[in-house]
VOGULUM-347437 format. One record per residue (C-alpha): x, y, z. Coordinates in steps of 0.05 Angstrom, whole numbers, padded with zeros to 5 digits, always signed. Layout:
% VOGULUM-347437
XYZ
...
% end
This chain:
% VOGULUM-347437
+00146+00041+00003
+00099+00034-00040
+00104-00046-00036
+00104-00059+00025
+00048-00107+00064
-00020-00085+00108
-00041-00126+00181
-00092-00165+00179
-00092-00195+00266
-00095-00257+00282
-00143-00272+00334
-00119-00260+00400
-00162-00241+00476
-00126-00182+00516
-00075-00180+00458
-00067-00102+00477
-00105-00054+00525
-00118+00020+00491
-00113+00071+00519
-00178+00127+00502
-00193+00193+00515
-00249+00248+00498
-00233+00265+00422
-00234+00335+00436
-00178+00340+00482
-00128+00298+00440
-00104+00359+00390
-00095+00391+00465
-00050+00337+00482
-00010+00335+00420
+00004+00405+00431
+00034+00394+00478
+00078+00337+00479
+00034+00294+00467
+00054+00217+00485
+00077+00184+00530
+00077+00245+00581
-00003+00251+00592
-00050+00215+00624
-00098+00198+00569
-00150+00168+00621
-00178+00095+00632
-00152+00037+00590
-00223+00022+00576
-00264+00070+00555
-00242+00069+00480
-00326+00075+00468
-00328+00136+00502
-00297+00166+00447
-00332+00139+00399
-00395+00166+00430
-00365+00232+00432
-00348+00223+00358
-00417+00210+00332
-00443+00275+00350
-00403+00305+00294
-00435+00312+00227
-00377+00341+00204
-00301+00307+00223
-00232+00319+00221
-00198+00264+00190
-00116+00268+00190
-00087+00203+00131
-00017+00194+00143
+00025+00160+00092
+00087+00148+00057
+00116+00202+00008
+00105+00140-00047
+00054+00144-00108
+00035+00079-00092
+00010+00096-00035
-00009+00170-00050
-00046+00152-00101
-00101+00110-00062
-00097+00150+00000
-00110+00218-00035
-00175+00185-00086
-00204+00157-00013
-00186+00215+00020
-00216+00266-00023
-00272+00211-00027
-00278+00236+00043
-00272+00307+00029
-00340+00304-00015
-00369+00281+00043
-00365+00345+00073
-00310+00307+00122
-00239+00343+00124
-00182+00316+00105
-00114+00326+00102
-00051+00277+00095
+00009+00285+00130
+00075+00253+00096
+00140+00271+00082
+00154+00341+00046
+00171+00303-00015
+00090+00283-00022
+00064+00363-00022
+00059+00363-00101
+00021+00294-00102
-00015+00316-00051
-00032+00390-00075
-00050+00363-00143
-00101+00314-00110
-00128+00378-00088
-00116+00363-00004
-00080+00399+00055
-00018+00370+00067
+00023+00372+00138
+00090+00346+00131
+00123+00315+00184
+00189+00280+00202
+00212+00336+00161
+00297+00352+00194
+00310+00267+00202
+00279+00259+00126
+00301+00314+00088
+00329+00319+00015
+00407+00313+00048
+00398+00262+00106
+00412+00188+00088
+00335+00175+00059
+00364+00183-00006
+00417+00117+00000
+00354+00083+00029
+00318+00093-00023
+00362+00076-00062
+00384+00012-00021
+00307-00001-00025
+00311+00001-00112
+00358-00051-00120
+00346-00105-00066
+00303-00172-00085
+00274-00223-00042
+00274-00225+00040
+00324-00186+00045
+00289-00134+00020
+00232-00145+00071
+00300-00144+00126
+00315-00074+00103
+00255-00040+00093
+00233-00064+00158
+00297-00042+00191
+00283+00039+00156
+00223+00040+00182
+00246+00028+00257
+00298+00080+00240
+00239+00135+00216
+00202+00113+00286
+00239+00155+00323
+00236+00219+00294
+00154+00205+00269
+00132+00196+00348
+00174+00267+00371
+00131+00302+00301
+00076+00264+00279
+00043+00288+00346
+00048+00370+00321
+00018+00341+00258
-00036+00321+00278
-00049+00382+00325
-00032+00421+00271
-00100+00377+00226
-00137+00382+00289
-00155+00301+00279
-00216+00276+00305
-00195+00212+00282
-00136+00181+00240
-00129+00132+00187
-00066+00088+00183
-00029+00068+00123
-00013-00008+00153
+00055-00007+00121
+00076+00046+00172
+00088-00014+00229
+00069+00007+00294
+00047+00088+00271
-00021+00069+00319
+00020+00070+00371
+00015+00144+00379
-00064+00158+00361
-00068+00098+00414
-00033+00152+00464
-00076+00205+00445
-00136+00177+00453
-00161+00181+00379
-00195+00124+00335
-00166+00107+00278
-00174+00057+00226
-00128+00025+00180
-00115+00014+00109
-00078-00024+00060
-00056+00008-00003
+00001-00056-00010
-00030-00121-00009
-00049-00143+00071
+00002-00188+00112
-00048-00239+00138
-00016-00256+00206
-00066-00312+00220
-00023-00372+00186
-00093-00397+00142
-00059-00361+00076
+00008-00346+00063
+00051-00280+00089
+00044-00231+00028
+00124-00235+00027
+00134-00309-00009
+00099-00327-00073
+00074-00390-00046
+00005-00419-00065
-00050-00426-00028
-00065-00487+00010
-00098-00522+00072
-00054-00575+00086
-00023-00589+00156
+00050-00584+00128
+00028-00517+00085
-00009-00487+00156
+00057-00494+00203
+00093-00462+00145
+00046-00405+00144
+00053-00399+00215
+00127-00409+00215
+00134-00344+00164
+00096-00295+00215
+00133-00329+00258
+00202-00295+00222
+00167-00229+00203
+00158-00221+00285
+00218-00230+00291
+00253-00171+00246
+00202-00122+00270
+00223-00139+00342
+00296-00135+00315
+00282-00067+00299
+00224-00032+00344
+00263-00023+00412
+00243+00054+00397
+00169+00031+00394
+00171-00006+00454
+00195+00037+00500
+00150+00087+00467
+00090+00045+00483
+00125+00013+00549
+00125+00104+00575
+00058+00106+00554
+00021+00048+00591
+00008+00018+00530
+00008-00064+00534
+00026-00093+00472
+00034-00174+00448
+00100-00155+00407
+00104-00228+00385
+00041-00221+00347
+00048-00172+00292
-00032-00161+00289
-00043-00144+00361
-00043-00062+00353
-00089-00069+00285
-00144-00028+00287
-00199-00054+00329
-00256-00013+00287
-00245-00026+00222
-00179-00046+00179
-00185-00046+00100
-00158-00067+00040
-00158-00045-00036
-00164-00120-00053
-00233-00146-00072
-00257-00215-00049
-00250-00231-00118
-00176-00230-00116
-00169-00267-00052
-00141-00334-00028
-00203-00376-00004
-00212-00358+00069
-00265-00370+00120
-00226-00339+00174
-00220-00257+00165
-00239-00228+00229
-00301-00177+00240
-00268-00114+00230
-00223-00132+00156
-00247-00118+00101
-00239-00133+00028
-00277-00069-00026
-00235-00059-00083
-00187-00013-00111
-00178+00061-00081
-00169+00096-00147
-00218+00143-00192
-00177+00167-00246
-00175+00234-00214
-00135+00280-00176
-00053+00260-00204
+00001+00301-00235
-00005+00311-00302
+00050+00280-00341
+00076+00301-00403
+00074+00235-00460
+00084+00236-00538
+00020+00214-00549
+00031+00222-00625
+00087+00152-00620
+00035+00105-00605
+00021+00068-00678
-00045+00039-00665
-00011-00030-00661
-00012-00073-00591
+00011-00033-00536
+00056-00074-00493
+00055-00030-00418
+00119-00046-00376
+00129-00015-00303
+00171-00038-00249
+00141+00015-00202
+00164+00074-00173
+00199+00041-00114
+00241-00027-00138
+00261-00004-00195
+00338+00006-00196
+00353-00058-00236
+00377-00028-00309
+00388-00105-00325
+00310-00124-00309
+00294-00055-00366
+00342-00092-00421
+00314-00154-00420
+00241-00122-00428
+00265-00085-00486
+00305-00139-00524
+00236-00186-00517
+00205-00133-00555
+00243-00133-00611
+00222-00199-00621
+00153-00179-00644
+00160-00129-00691
+00082-00124-00695
+00083-00102-00623
+00083-00033-00587
+00122-00022-00527
+00119+00033-00483
+00172+00022-00414
+00166+00066-00360
+00231+00068-00326
+00218+00116-00261
+00272+00160-00235
+00327+00106-00219
+00355+00089-00272
+00371+00137-00335
+00340+00114-00400
+00413+00122-00433
+00434+00055-00392
+00382+00013-00421
+00399+00037-00493
+00388+00056-00557
+00304+00048-00564
+00283+00002-00620
+00226+00034-00667
+00178-00006-00624
+00199+00022-00555
+00180+00084-00526
+00211+00088-00458
+00194+00152-00399
+00217+00153-00337
+00143+00170-00319
+00081+00152-00362
+00007+00167-00348
-00012+00094-00332
-00086+00086-00325
-00083+00124-00396
-00036+00083-00424
-00071+00002-00395
-00141+00025-00422
-00101+00017-00498
-00056-00043-00470
-00061-00117-00493
-00010-00142-00439
+00017-00102-00370
+00087-00124-00350
+00093-00114-00278
+00129-00127-00218
+00068-00145-00181
+00061-00088-00153
-00004-00082-00121
-00034-00021-00155
-00010-00037-00227
-00038-00103-00221
-00103-00066-00195
-00104-00015-00242
-00090-00070-00299
-00149-00109-00268
-00183-00053-00273
-00176-00043-00348
-00183-00123-00368
-00113-00127-00383
-00070-00195-00368
+00000-00182-00330
+00074-00210-00345
+00096-00215-00267
+00165-00208-00245
+00157-00202-00164
+00218-00162-00141
+00207-00166-00065
+00157-00146-00006
+00093-00153-00018
+00106-00166-00101
+00109-00250-00075
+00045-00247-00050
+00009-00205-00102
+00043-00255-00165
+00017-00312-00130
-00049-00292-00138
-00052-00269-00210
-00021-00347-00215
-00075-00370-00164
-00132-00332-00217
-00104-00350-00275
-00103-00273-00300
-00029-00270-00327
+00039-00316-00320
+00097-00312-00262
+00173-00310-00274
+00220-00294-00228
+00286-00246-00228
+00332-00306-00227
+00292-00334-00297
+00285-00270-00335
+00316-00269-00399
+00303-00241-00469
+00279-00304-00502
+00246-00325-00434
+00203-00268-00436
+00185-00263-00502
+00163-00340-00495
+00116-00317-00443
+00088-00247-00479
+00067-00303-00540
+00033-00347-00491
-00008-00291-00459
-00018-00267-00521
-00044-00326-00548
-00088-00361-00495
-00154-00319-00489
-00171-00351-00430
-00116-00298-00384
-00154-00241-00417
-00226-00277-00399
-00205-00282-00329
-00170-00211-00333
-00241-00191-00355
-00279-00227-00301
-00241-00189-00246
-00254-00127-00287
-00328-00135-00267
-00324-00154-00202
-00277-00092-00189
-00328-00053-00231
-00377-00085-00185
-00344-00075-00124
-00342+00002-00118
-00298-00004-00077
-00272+00070-00061
-00337+00086-00043
-00348+00018+00003
-00289+00034+00035
-00305+00105+00057
-00374+00084+00077
-00343+00032+00120
-00286+00091+00148
-00353+00129+00173
-00386+00074+00201
-00323+00056+00243
-00319+00128+00278
-00386+00133+00288
-00412+00178+00238
-00480+00154+00191
-00520+00181+00144
-00565+00214+00185
-00515+00267+00216
-00494+00280+00144
-00564+00310+00129
% end
């Protein structure tokens, strides 16, 4: 679910009453079923839990995330950063995430094992997600997450107990999973691995490719987009609403940001890549990519086939990558450029044989060592997934963006706004059109210059370290505690 969105709250007083309990009791409660059958204590004492945390110099922190690499890579990098600071960390995710987590050198705890086994309907849902586009894709992923919440509500408390978690770091893309630590009295922090979702209406929701404008018409359009998203969530979250009611949580279901962490919400997006706005709430932070280049599974690649010609790296991500016709258009576009070399990573949904015979200047693989290839690339052709885009910018590589669904239109809108590349759409995608765009990006030095400005901004931001600092600060862990 690489391209789902995170949340930025619409400030509203009294939108939720949060449950707090002594931190030492949270794991015991989870062992006995947790959730709405456990009396978590007074609803106005979240600061009590935080003060207890301040007594701990070394915390046990559980990360809850999806099993897609676009979520696992930044999550595990951030978890390793906290582990290096002598915190105990564990990753909680679906069973198929285990190889990625083990490769990152982290403890792994599965949840939802039975509901999302390889033989269940999860495989069919993932196939549907890989080929759908636009708002239909947004609706589908929200429905899938709604179906996932039943198993999550029944298994995540026990997983948190196994981790002996004193605090939780949650992927904001997993809508409303925070009701579980809320009901257990556990402090929680949100991180946005995909593009955050601004529910204030001051900037467009990431589902849309709208440019950032501040006219009354644009703001009304933005607010309508927020209302539409809230309606999609309400149609899919009946299970969560029932759980919250039984737990005594008072949530404003018309406000998609009402359950966002009051302690900290952190996005990978560097401020330099963001739309201009002054409305961000105090607990929301732009940092920079949660990447350190380490802790990823080894990927075999035929390095000897690289010719030294200008390299074009192309990938449509690891989730929305089931369209063989898109890959065919990319390959056909590169046949028009004999002086360039293409590396195309197609993922697991499409067999390379479906694309047809590769020209001499193309290398087609299922998986590629993306970070290493981007260091050698002149242009990145991308679905505008946030992680691929940030990894490209971290290397100063301009992009050709072909957004499909979810947060990708919002990322593409920022590429256009900062002029680090060019943007097209699936509806316009032909080999001829893509070839022309490639010529434009290669011939205009402004795109690379703007990408390099972002490269320097990302380096200066030091996002991984700053994100870890923010989490420690939010949870009451100080430098003195760690000495």
